[in-house]
C-alpha angles and dihedrals in degrees: 000000000000126000092263097052094041092056105042088106089058088062092051091049092053095048091048091052093054115093092213103161111187095025125104105242090207089061091047090048090052090049089049091053089056089054092049090050091052091048093050090050096049101035116122110199090198090074117087094245126108113239095235089055091048094045093049088066093056095039093053090043095057091044092053090050091054089050093047090055090064107039153012123216127227115238117196122242087243091061091045088054093052090053093050094047099050091091090064093055104043090124093060130080122242096265093049092050090049091051093046094049093039094238140107128280087239092058090047092053092047090050091051090053097049103031097105095043104049113117117188112212086213094241137084131237124235088271093055096253128134115248109231129186098236130102119200115182116259089252105057093189092059090047094053092045088056092049093047092049090063095054125093116259093254089049092052090050089053092053089047093054099040102040106023103030092039100234114165119225088253091055093046089050089061095040094050096038096235136111120276089242091057091048088051092052092048090051091049090051094048095047090046090056091051091046092055090054095047093046095043098245107131 
């Protein structure tokens, strides 16, 4: 069997894991198959990445695109403020930022991932919240797991150290033996990759 045929069940598993209330799972499955087809077509086995990891990136991307066609999500003004204030706290770790801004570490991590992709539609909804063109899944943990699964091993290790073990960029610079500016560029690249998955832009 070819890569596409061998991995159809991977698409079904991903769709079944999504808590996508209000979306037709058959439509999401068809979108996922398009992602699988693109992955099978573009996969280079000479790279040290397993096909199912590589394909997950494309599958989720197409599913997110399908979801984006049908809805926008409301993000509260509180979350929007966190995103805007991150630049003033780049020297702090996640827990410190959460404490300073009076929010949770989950919200801080979500803000980091989305901060360069948030687009205000310059109006408020009836509840006073900004309308933003991003669509996280109803279950954030599942969404982050999907995004992390598509990262390379060293990228996942970076996310673990930076966002779950609370290393600052300065501490990571020392640990990894590279300049802080290089660490900053690495973080931007990793978060950008996660953002593409979460926003459905493979």
